[in-house]
N, C-alpha and C positions, 0 to 999 in steps of 0.2 A: 465459458466462465469469464471472459475478458473483462476486467475492471476498467473503468474510465480512470486513467491514472492521474498523477499529480495530486493525490489525496494525502500525500505525506506532508512534510513541513512546508512546502512551497506556498500554496494558497492560504493555508492556515497562518503562516508567518505574515504574509501581506495583509490578510484580513484582520488579524489581531493587532498588527501595527497600525492599520488604518483606523480601527475603532479607537485605539488609544490616542491617535493624533487627529481625532475628529474627521475621519474619512478623507485623509490626504489622497491626492490624485497622483498616480504613477504612470509613466509612459508605457505605451504598448510595446509588446515584444517585437523584435524585428520580423519574426515569422510566427504564425500560429502553431501552438504545440498542444497535442493531446497524446495520451499514452506515454508520456515522458516521465521525468522525475525532477525533484528539486529539494533543496534544503536551505535553511537559514544558518549562517555562520556570523556571529556578531551582528553587525548592522547590514550585512550583505546577503542577498538572496541569490541562489544559483538555480538555474533551470536549463534543461536540455533533453536531447534524445527524443524518442517517440517520432512523431511526424516532423520533428526538427532534424531528422537524419543523425549525423554525427556531431551536430552543433551543440555547444553549451554557451550560456550567457550568464552574466552577473549584473546585479543592480544594487548600488548602495542606497538603502532606504532613508538614510539620514542626510545625505548630501543634497543640497539644493540644486534643482535643475539637473539631477543626475540622469544619465542615459544608460541604456543597456550596453554592456561591453561584451564583445565576442571573445571567448576563450580559445585556446588551441583546440583543434579537432579532437574529439574523444577517440583514443586509439583502439578501443574495442569494437569499433564499427557500429553500424546502425542497429538499433534494437528498440523494442517496445516494452514498456512496463518494468523497467529496472526499479530498484529502490535505492535510496541514498540517505546519508546523514552526515552531519558535521561533528568532528571530534578534534579538540585542541587546534582549532583554526584551519583544519584540512577537511576536504570533501571526500567522502567514500561512496563509491557506486558499486552496486552488486547486481549481477544476473540480468535477467530479462528474456524476452522472446527474440529469437533471431533466425532468419532463413539460412539454412545450411545446404551443403551438397546432398545431404540425406533426405531432408524434407523441410517444408516451411514451418514457421512458428515453433521452433525447437527451444526448449528451456535450456539455458546455459547458466553456469554457476561460478563464473569468474568474478574477480574483484579488482577495482582500480582506486587510486588515490590522486586527488588534485591538490597541489600546494600553491596557494595564492601568492606566497612570497617569491617563489621561483617561476610561477606561471607554467608549471609542467605537470604532466600526467605520468603516473607510474603504475604498471601492472603489478599487483601484489602476488607474492608466492604463497597463495592460499586459494581456497575455494569454499563456498558455503556448503556445510554438510547436509543441508536441506534446501529445497527449492526456494529461491528468493522471490520468484514470481508468485504474486498473490499474497506474499508476506507483507506485513505492515511493520514499520520500524520506528523506534524512538530511542533517544540517547540520554544517558545519565551517568555521571561519575566515570567518564571515560570509556563506557561500554555502550555498544549498540545492541538493542534488544529486538529480536525478530519474533513476530507473532503470526502463526499460521503459515500458509503457503500451499500451493497446489502440489499434487504428486507428480514428480518429474517423469517417472517411468510410464505412468498411465497416459499423461498428456503427450509426451514425445511419441509413444507407441501409437496413439490415436492418429496423429498426423503422418506418421510413417506409413500406416495402413492406408490412409487417404491418398498419399502419394503413389502407393502401389496400385491403387484402384485406377490410375491412369485417366481420370476425368470421367469415368463411368458413373453416372448419377445414381443408378440403382445400387451399385456397389457402395458408393459413398453413403447412401441412405441406410444400407444394411450395417454400416460401421457406426454411424452417428446415433441411430435410434437406440441401440442397447446402451450406449454411453449415457445419453440423457435420461434413460430409465433406471439407472443405477440408484440404489438407496444412498442416503447421506453417508453412512459409514463405509460404503464401498467406493467412494471417491478417494479415500485415504488422504484427505488434507492433513497437513502436519499438525499433530497435537502437542508438539514439543515447543517450549519456549527456549530459544537459542540466543546466546549473546556472543558478540565479537569484540575483543579488546585490541584495538590497533597498536597500543604500546608494546604488547607482547606477541602480537600476531597470532592470537589463540582464540579458539571457539570453545564455548562451554554450554553444556546442557543444563538449563536452569529449572528443569522440571516439566511436568505435564500440565497442559491447560485442560482442566477436568471437564470441559464442555465440548461441544462439537468443534472440530478443526475449522478454521476460517480462511477465507481468501478475501482480501480487500476490506478488512475491518478498519474503522477509524481508531487510532490509538494515540495515547499521549502519556507522558510521565511527569509527575509533579510530586515533590517531596517523597521520592521512592515509592510512589503509588502508580501502578501501571493500569491505565484505564483502557478497556477494549469495548468498542461500541459496534454492535451488529456485525455485518459481514456476510459473505456468501458461504453456505454450508454444502452446497452441491450446485451443479450447473442449473441456473434458473430459479434457485431458491435461496432467499436470505433469511436471517434470523433477526428478530426484534430485541433480543436480549442484550444486556450489558453486564460486564464483569469488572471487578477491581482486584488487582493483584498487589500484594505488598512484597517488595524486593528485599530479601535478606541475604545473609552470608551463605545460606544453604539452598538458595533458589527463591522461587516465587510462591507465595501462598495466596489462595483465591477466595473470593466471596461474590455472590450475585448481587447486582443492584436492580433497580426498577427497569422495566422495559420502556422503549420509546412509546409515547402515547399514540393512540390511533388518530390519524389525521381527520380533520373536520370533514364530514360528508362521506366518510368511508366506514365500513363495518369492521375492518381489521387492519392492524399495522403489519405491513408485509416485510418490514426491515429494509435496510439499505446497505449497499456495498459501494466502494469507491467514493465514499463521502469525504468531506473536508472537516477538520476539527482542530480546536486548539483552546488554550486557556486565555482568558482576558479578565482582569479585575477579579480573579479568584473563581470565576465561573468557567465551565467548559461549554463551548458552543460547537455544535455539529450541524452541518448543512450540506445540501447537494446529495450526490450519490444517485443510485438507480436501483429499481427493483422490477419485478414482474407481477403486476396486479393479478390476483387469483392464484399465484404460485403456491401460497400456503395451503389453500383449499385443495388444489390438485394433488399436493403431496401429503394431504391429510395431517397437516399441522394445525391444531386447533388451540394453541396456547393463547389464553385471554390476555390482552394487553392491559397495562395499567399506567397511569400517569405519575405514579410515585417517583419522586426524585427529578423527573424531567419536567421542564416547563417550555411549552411551545412559544416561540418568539417570532414576530414578523420583523425581519431586518430590512425590509424595503425602505 
């Protein structure tokens, strides 16, 4: 399933700021980071974890000749594919994959807060009710919304079984093959929209996403509208669909939008996961991500794509 991370606010923030500022140039990170996380808080972007280990860095996008600043080490240890968001000037980091004494790549569901004013990390007395790995997050009105996420029990059990195989390749194949052959609905990706409100340290079920559960969708919120673009629906299979939710007092109500258009020279849009996206000048731009060409055909998904609502742009 593994999504190529940093599809949350990080690169969207830098990209959208760059477009607005006529492609300003920013300094390179001190280390290359993938499978990490990031968020924009005010004019400062935060990025870390993943291949960066327990490191976190910040960069003021408006400060002339600004350089990346290293933050105190993340207290939750090394991890891949956590998610993060900024609320009221503070950075919140949730979950991720972490190697444990039980097995490698275990889903964890802890939560941390970084306060730029005190330059300190705090472990929160809470945990996400659904897996944050594979979830996509966006913030509005003091709440962080989580869309999708992989099934923690299935994923952790998979790698615990692999650990028990003791390196026997035949046993590992006998474990992985049934997993990849599961139907979409049998991966049990989270269908619930979950929100977290830092001010009250409470989680809320905002209703059911009435389409296939997602991992690694591109999401954004604007004017209380929650946009969900594509994402993975099972290991090796993405969806090309997009949906728009309206956030209300009693949860989120949904409607379908147009699918992503079929790329030039291809017969079918395979969808993307781990993509980057964000709003600029009133338009939503999505780019990057990954898919598996031929995945739709192999999984017998023959949904015809349409270019309605989406316009392909060359940003080179």
